Every structure is written in C-alpha cells, then in structure tokens.
C-alpha positions as CSV (number, residue, x, y, z in Angstrom):
1,X,-66.1,51.4,51.6
2,X,-63.0,49.0,52.1
3,X,-60.0,49.6,49.4
4,X,-60.5,46.0,48.1
5,X,-64.2,46.8,47.1
6,X,-62.5,49.5,45.1
7,X,-60.2,47.0,43.4
8,X,-63.3,45.0,42.5
9,X,-65.1,47.6,41.1
10,X,-61.8,49.6,39.3
11,X,-61.1,46.0,37.8
12,X,-64.5,45.1,36.6
13,X,-64.8,48.5,35.0
14,X,-61.9,47.6,32.8
15,X,-63.0,44.4,32.1
16,X,-66.4,46.0,30.8
17,X,-64.6,48.3,28.5
18,X,-62.8,44.9,27.3
19,X,-66.0,43.3,27.1
20,X,-67.4,46.5,24.9
21,X,-64.3,46.6,22.8
22,X,-64.9,42.9,21.8
23,X,-68.3,43.4,21.2
24,X,-67.9,46.4,18.9
25,X,-65.0,44.7,17.0
26,X,-67.5,41.6,16.3
27,X,-70.4,44.1,15.1
28,X,-68.0,46.3,12.9
29,X,-66.5,43.1,11.2
30,X,-69.7,41.0,11.3
31,X,-67.2,37.9,13.0
32,X,-68.9,36.9,15.5
33,X,-66.7,34.2,16.3
34,X,-65.5,35.4,19.6
35,X,-68.8,35.6,21.1
36,X,-67.6,33.0,24.0
37,X,-64.9,35.2,25.2
38,X,-67.2,38.5,25.0
39,X,-69.7,36.4,27.3
40,X,-67.0,35.5,29.6
41,X,-65.2,38.9,30.0
42,X,-68.6,40.7,30.5
43,X,-70.0,38.0,32.8
44,X,-67.1,37.1,35.1
45,X,-65.0,40.6,34.6
46,X,-67.9,42.9,34.6
47,X,-70.9,41.5,36.5
48,X,-69.1,38.9,38.9
49,X,-66.3,41.3,39.7
50,X,-68.8,44.0,40.7
51,X,-70.9,41.6,43.1
52,X,-67.9,40.5,45.0
53,X,-67.1,44.2,45.5
54,X,-70.7,45.0,46.6
55,X,-70.6,42.2,49.0
56,X,-67.0,43.1,50.5
57,X,-68.6,47.0,50.7
58,X,-71.6,45.5,52.9
59,X,-69.1,43.4,54.9
60,X,-66.0,45.2,55.4
61,X,-64.8,42.9,58.2
62,X,-64.9,39.9,55.7
63,X,-62.9,42.2,53.3
64,X,-60.2,43.2,55.9
65,X,-59.5,39.3,56.1
66,X,-55.9,38.6,54.4
67,X,-58.3,35.6,52.4
68,X,-60.2,38.3,50.7
69,X,-57.1,39.9,49.1
70,X,-55.8,36.3,48.1
71,X,-59.2,35.7,46.5
72,X,-59.2,39.0,44.4
73,X,-55.8,38.2,43.1
74,X,-56.4,34.5,42.3
75,X,-59.8,35.3,40.5
76,X,-58.4,38.2,38.7
77,X,-55.6,36.3,37.3
78,X,-57.8,33.5,36.4
79,X,-60.6,35.6,34.8
80,X,-57.7,37.9,33.1
81,X,-55.6,34.8,31.5
82,X,-58.8,32.6,30.5
83,X,-60.7,35.2,29.0
84,X,-58.0,36.6,26.9
85,X,-56.6,32.9,26.2
86,X,-60.3,31.9,25.1
87,X,-60.4,34.6,22.8
88,X,-57.2,33.6,21.3
89,X,-58.3,30.1,21.2
90,X,-61.9,30.6,19.5
91,X,-60.1,33.3,17.0
92,X,-58.0,30.2,15.5
93,X,-55.3,29.5,18.3
94,X,-56.3,26.0,19.2
95,X,-52.8,25.3,21.0
96,X,-54.1,27.6,23.9
97,X,-56.9,25.1,25.1
98,X,-54.9,23.8,27.7
99,X,-54.1,27.3,29.0
100,X,-57.9,28.0,29.0
101,X,-58.5,24.8,31.1
102,X,-55.9,26.0,33.6
103,X,-56.9,29.4,33.9
104,X,-60.7,28.4,34.3
105,X,-59.6,26.1,37.2
106,X,-57.9,29.2,38.8
107,X,-60.9,31.0,38.2
108,X,-62.9,28.7,40.0
109,X,-60.5,28.1,42.9
110,X,-61.1,32.1,43.3
111,X,-64.9,31.5,43.4
112,X,-64.5,28.5,45.8
113,X,-62.3,30.9,48.1
114,X,-65.1,33.6,47.7
115,X,-67.6,31.1,49.3
116,X,-65.2,30.9,52.0
117,X,-65.6,34.5,52.8
118,X,-69.1,34.3,52.7
119,X,-69.6,31.5,54.9
120,X,-67.1,32.4,57.3
121,X,-68.8,34.3,60.1
122,X,-67.1,37.8,60.6
C-alpha cells in the first residue's frame, strides 16, 4: 500500500477519535451545540479521508504523484483548522467565523486537487 494511503488512514482514525470524543461530550453534558462540528469532523475527517486513502491504495501510481502529497497536506490542514474553529464558533466564539470560512475554502481546494488526481490518467 502506498505510504500516502497510510497517512490518510492514520489521519482519518485520529479524526474519528476526535469526533467520538465530541459526541461523547455532547451526550454526557446534554448540550448538542457542537453538532455541526461533530458532523464535519466525522464526515470530512474520518469518512472522506478514508475514501481518499482507499482510492490511492487502489491507484498507487497516482499516489506517487507529487500533487497527491500536496493535496493531502492542503486538505488535512483545511479540515483540521475548519473543524476546530467551527467547534469553537458554535460553542460561543463568533469572532472565529472568518477563520472557519477561510479554512472551508482551503478544504474545498483540497477536494478540487483530489478531483485533478482522479481525472488525470495514471
């Protein structure tokens, strides 16, 4: 399996752990304010990163392309900043809205880069 796939799966499991911790915190405190952040952590962090890793495992020549590694770093940074700042935004820090917006754009750029990887011939 390509090293980049392992990076994706390793990062994905960390996001799953974080998502479960946020979910447990909401369940224990009966405060579901952070639901949007919880959903984004799990879907963009755990699910999407796992899918990226699986695709690259099935297409190792694409995983070896330099753009693939750059895409991993762009997407991971975007999701990390977006989900953590979204959590803080929805739990009472409205000043972080611009940070969430910029991080969402970075995340989207990571998705667009992955589209290039998919549509490029190996």
